[in-house]
C-alpha positions in Angstrom: 286.7 182.0 198.1 289.1 184.8 197.5 290.9 186.0 200.6 292.3 189.6 200.3 295.8 190.4 201.6 294.8 192.5 204.5 296.8 192.4 207.7 294.3 191.5 210.5 295.0 190.3 213.9 292.3 187.7 215.3 292.1 187.3 219.0 289.8 184.8 220.5 288.9 184.4 224.1 286.6 182.0 225.8 285.8 181.6 229.5 286.1 178.2 231.0 283.5 177.2 233.7 284.5 174.8 236.4 281.9 172.3 235.0 283.5 172.4 231.4 285.9 170.2 229.7 289.0 172.2 228.6 289.4 170.0 225.6 285.8 170.4 224.4 286.3 174.3 224.5 289.7 174.0 222.6 287.8 171.9 220.0 285.1 174.4 219.7 287.6 177.1 218.9 289.5 174.8 216.6 286.3 174.0 214.7 285.7 177.7 213.8 289.4 178.9 213.7 291.5 176.0 212.6 294.6 178.3 211.8 294.7 179.8 215.3 297.3 179.2 218.1 295.5 178.1 221.2 296.8 178.6 224.8 295.4 177.8 228.2 295.0 180.8 230.6 293.7 180.9 234.2 289.9 180.3 233.8 290.0 181.0 230.1 291.5 179.8 226.8 292.9 182.3 224.4 293.7 182.0 220.7 295.3 184.0 218.2 295.9 184.3 214.4 297.4 187.0 212.3 295.8 185.5 209.1 292.7 186.8 207.6 292.1 183.3 206.3 291.3 182.2 209.9 288.0 183.9 209.4 287.1 181.9 206.4 284.5 179.6 208.1 282.8 182.7 209.4 282.8 184.5 206.2 281.5 181.4 204.3 278.7 180.9 206.9 277.6 184.5 206.6 277.4 184.1 202.8 275.5 180.9 202.9 273.0 181.9 205.5 272.5 185.3 203.9 272.9 187.0 207.3 275.3 189.7 206.1 273.3 192.5 207.5 273.2 191.0 211.0 276.9 190.4 211.1 277.7 193.8 209.6 275.5 195.6 212.1 277.1 193.7 214.9 280.6 194.4 213.6 279.9 198.1 213.1 278.2 198.6 216.5 281.3 197.2 218.2 283.8 199.1 216.1 286.2 201.3 218.1 289.3 202.8 216.2 291.0 200.0 214.3 289.2 197.1 216.2 285.8 195.5 216.4 284.5 192.3 218.1 281.5 189.9 218.2 280.5 186.9 220.2 280.0 183.3 219.1 277.8 180.7 220.8 280.2 178.3 222.4 278.0 175.1 222.1 277.3 175.8 218.5 281.0 176.1 217.8 281.7 172.8 219.4 279.6 171.0 216.7 281.1 173.3 213.9 278.3 175.8 213.6 278.9 179.6 213.5 276.2 181.2 215.5 276.7 184.9 216.3 275.3 186.3 219.8 274.2 189.8 220.2 274.5 189.5 223.9 276.8 187.3 226.0 273.9 185.8 227.8 272.7 184.2 224.5 275.3 181.6 225.2 274.4 179.8 228.3 278.0 178.7 229.3 279.4 182.0 228.1 280.4 183.1 224.6 283.5 183.0 222.6 284.6 186.6 222.1 286.4 187.3 218.8 288.3 190.7 218.4 289.5 191.8 215.0 292.3 194.4 214.7 293.5 195.9 211.5 294.7 199.3 210.1 292.2 198.6 207.4 289.2 197.4 209.6 286.5 198.5 207.3 287.9 196.3 204.4 288.0 193.3 207.0 284.3 193.9 207.8 283.4 194.2 204.2 285.2 191.0 203.3 283.7 189.1 206.1 280.1 190.4 205.3 280.6 190.1 201.5 279.7 193.7 201.1 282.7 194.5 198.8 
């Protein structure tokens, strides 16, 4: 997979419910974003990466599942300025599966929110969705 040299900040935030195991949530994030730096916050876990390659698993999943239109629509609907975002199912991420959620409620314990920021956000969306 060819990863373009586009600067992109990837921010991941995931709420932590009192009934959840903190280590399992960290594992869920690491499964999807292995190159991110993970930090504990109050009632949430935050992770960050400044590398486009941290989105490799998401891009590969979109390509293999032929769900480009769904992801593209989601990313474009949430586009504001040089930033966009999407939700991932937390339970699916724990077992290494990338599953986008249109609504936060689709992930029963709360979703993982991924925010992408880049001065070339259109190229980032195109690369993730294989529309280039």
